[in-house]
C-alpha positions in Angstrom: 52.2 250.9 165.7 54.6 251.1 162.8 55.2 248.9 159.7 58.3 248.7 157.6 60.3 246.5 155.2 63.1 244.5 156.7 66.3 246.4 157.1 67.7 246.9 153.6 71.2 248.0 152.7 69.8 249.3 149.4 67.0 251.4 150.9 66.9 254.8 149.1 64.8 256.2 152.0 64.4 255.1 155.6 62.3 256.8 158.2 62.7 255.9 161.8 60.0 257.0 164.4 59.5 260.4 162.6 57.2 262.8 164.4 56.1 266.3 163.5 54.1 269.1 165.0 53.0 272.6 164.3 51.6 275.6 166.1 48.1 276.8 165.3 46.5 279.7 167.2 49.1 279.3 170.0 48.5 275.6 170.4 51.0 272.9 169.5 49.3 270.2 167.4 50.8 266.8 166.6 50.8 266.2 162.9 52.6 262.9 162.5 53.8 260.2 165.0 55.9 257.1 164.9 56.4 257.0 161.2 58.8 254.2 160.2 59.2 252.7 156.8 61.7 252.2 154.0 61.7 252.6 150.2 64.1 250.2 148.4 66.2 251.3 145.5 63.8 251.4 142.5 60.7 250.8 144.6 57.4 252.7 143.9 55.5 253.3 147.2 52.1 255.1 147.5 50.9 256.9 150.6 47.2 257.3 151.2 45.1 258.5 154.1 42.3 261.0 155.0 42.7 264.7 154.5 44.8 266.3 157.2 46.7 263.0 158.0 50.0 264.6 157.3 50.9 263.1 154.0 52.2 266.3 152.4 53.9 267.3 155.7 55.8 264.0 155.5 57.0 264.9 151.9 58.0 268.3 153.2 60.1 266.7 155.9 61.8 264.2 153.6 62.6 267.1 151.1 64.0 269.3 153.9 61.3 271.9 153.8 59.7 271.2 157.2 61.4 270.1 160.4 60.6 266.9 162.2 60.3 267.1 165.9 61.6 263.5 166.5 63.0 260.5 164.7 65.5 260.3 161.8 65.5 260.5 158.0 68.1 258.4 156.1 68.6 258.9 152.4 70.7 256.3 150.5 71.8 254.8 153.8 72.9 258.1 155.5 71.2 260.2 158.1 70.5 263.7 156.9 69.7 266.8 158.9 66.9 269.1 157.7 69.3 271.5 155.9 71.3 268.7 154.4 68.2 267.0 152.9 67.5 270.0 150.7 68.3 268.9 147.1 68.7 265.2 148.0 65.3 264.4 146.4 63.2 265.7 143.4 59.9 267.0 144.7 56.8 267.7 142.6 53.7 269.2 144.2 50.2 269.0 143.0 50.3 272.4 141.3 52.8 272.5 138.4 54.3 275.8 139.6 55.5 276.6 136.1 56.8 280.2 135.7 54.4 282.0 133.4 57.2 284.1 131.8 59.3 281.1 130.8 58.6 278.8 127.9 58.0 275.1 128.4 61.6 274.5 127.6 62.8 277.2 129.9 60.7 275.9 132.7 62.0 272.4 132.3 65.6 273.6 132.1 65.2 275.5 135.3 66.0 272.2 137.3 69.4 272.2 135.7 70.1 275.9 136.0 69.5 275.9 139.8 72.2 273.2 140.1 74.7 275.4 138.3 74.4 274.2 134.7 74.9 277.1 132.3 71.6 278.2 130.7 72.4 277.2 127.1 73.6 273.8 128.2 70.6 273.3 130.4 68.2 274.2 127.5 69.9 271.8 125.2 69.8 269.0 127.6 66.1 269.6 128.4 65.3 269.7 124.7 66.7 266.2 124.3 64.1 264.9 126.7 61.1 266.6 125.1 60.2 263.7 122.8 60.2 261.1 125.6 57.8 263.3 127.5 55.4 263.8 124.6 56.3 267.5 124.4 57.8 267.7 120.9 56.6 271.0 119.2 55.8 272.7 122.5 59.3 273.9 123.4 58.4 277.6 122.8 54.9 277.5 124.3 54.2 279.3 127.5 52.3 277.8 130.4 49.1 279.7 129.6 49.1 278.1 126.1 49.3 274.5 127.5 46.6 272.2 128.6 46.6 270.9 132.2 48.1 267.5 131.1 50.8 269.2 129.1 51.7 271.4 132.0 52.0 268.4 134.2 54.4 266.7 131.6 56.6 269.8 131.7 56.6 269.8 135.5 57.5 266.1 135.5 60.3 266.7 133.0 61.6 269.5 135.3 61.4 267.1 138.2 63.3 264.3 136.4 66.0 266.6 135.1 66.9 267.3 138.7 68.4 263.8 138.4 67.8 262.6 141.9 67.3 258.8 142.7 64.4 259.7 145.0 61.2 261.3 143.6 58.5 262.8 145.9 55.2 263.2 144.1 52.3 265.0 145.9 49.0 264.4 144.1 50.6 265.1 140.7 47.3 264.2 138.9 44.9 265.7 141.4 43.9 268.7 139.4 43.4 266.9 136.1 40.1 265.6 134.6 39.5 261.8 134.5 40.8 261.2 131.0 44.0 263.2 131.4 44.5 261.5 134.8 44.3 258.0 133.3 46.6 258.9 130.4 49.2 260.4 132.6 49.1 257.5 135.1 50.0 255.1 132.2 52.6 257.5 130.9 54.2 257.8 134.4 54.4 254.0 134.7 56.1 253.7 131.3 58.6 256.4 132.4 59.2 254.7 135.8 59.7 251.3 134.1 62.4 252.9 131.9 64.3 254.7 134.7 63.3 252.8 137.9 63.9 255.6 140.4 62.5 255.3 143.9 59.2 257.0 144.2 57.0 258.1 147.1 53.6 259.1 145.8 50.9 260.9 147.9 47.4 260.3 146.5 43.8 260.2 147.7 42.9 257.8 144.9 43.0 254.1 146.0 42.8 252.9 142.4 45.7 255.1 141.4 47.8 253.9 144.3 47.2 250.2 143.4 47.8 250.7 139.7 51.1 252.5 140.1 52.7 251.2 143.3 54.6 248.2 144.5 53.3 248.9 148.0 50.6 251.1 149.5 50.9 252.6 153.0 47.8 253.9 154.8 48.0 256.7 157.3 45.4 257.4 160.0 43.7 260.7 160.7 45.7 263.3 162.6 48.1 262.7 164.1 49.0 260.5 161.1 50.5 257.2 161.9 50.9 254.1 159.8 47.9 251.7 160.3 48.3 249.4 157.3 50.5 248.3 154.5 49.4 246.5 151.3 52.0 244.9 149.1 50.7 245.0 145.5 51.0 241.6 143.8 50.1 242.8 140.2 52.7 241.8 137.6 54.7 244.5 135.8 54.5 246.0 133.3 50.9 247.0 134.1 48.1 247.9 131.7 44.7 249.4 132.3 43.1 246.0 131.9 44.5 245.0 135.3 41.8 247.3 136.9 39.2 244.8 136.1 41.1 241.8 137.6 40.1 239.9 140.7 43.5 240.6 142.2 43.0 244.4 141.8 39.6 244.2 143.5 41.1 242.2 146.3 43.7 244.9 146.9 41.1 247.6 146.7 38.8 245.9 149.2 41.5 245.5 151.8 42.7 249.1 151.4 39.1 250.5 151.5 38.6 248.5 154.6 41.7 249.9 156.2 40.4 253.4 155.5 37.0 252.6 156.9 35.4 253.2 153.5 33.6 249.9 153.3 31.8 250.3 156.6 30.7 253.8 155.6 29.5 252.5 152.2 27.5 249.7 153.8 25.9 252.1 156.3 25.0 254.5 153.6 23.5 251.8 151.4 21.2 250.8 154.4 19.7 254.2 154.8 
């Protein structure tokens, strides 16, 4: 079964019956099957599901790093082959992947340099964005001198400087402690409100998905397929107080049920 928005001429991303497989120990395994959904221009969509459900594989397919074995990927209304998708989106993985020999400013500017911008111009443009990302005064710091939260901010700046209308975020806060995670979630929302790019976020955190997204898509265990979608009714701009609202708990209950977590919790409580 597949779920999707109605056909939208302004969809930034549209997947149609995407499938993917890989070979492990000589056996071909199906990773994803019948994946169909759209992300509208400026929409924030979160993707959740059990480990091994193919969430990161799907991001790799969209970004052009991993081949689909079936279906089509449309970006900004146009079908793109695997090779043509490279560079069409900005992709941030869970690890910040900062280069240890480059300063924070040098790491951020790398997104511009790889697209042919001269280094001096790239550094100047990146430096202009440091205040908005809470990085003022850390331009010359190296990754080893930065906290986890600051490293993630540099990685986000690098991602945004790629200047692509579609952002792919793979567990960007997964390696952070709870306080840093909460702070960066709020910061990301503020940034998204200001720029309104289309976002596909992979996360294991139901609360994070609800707090950030306009819509949450749930994948099954492998082979991953879409089993549920939850439109998020919470008004924007959002603040942390919304996590205590009845509407938030209603969303959480439905999503937890879709993941089978409620049944597991009830069974565990009865032991």
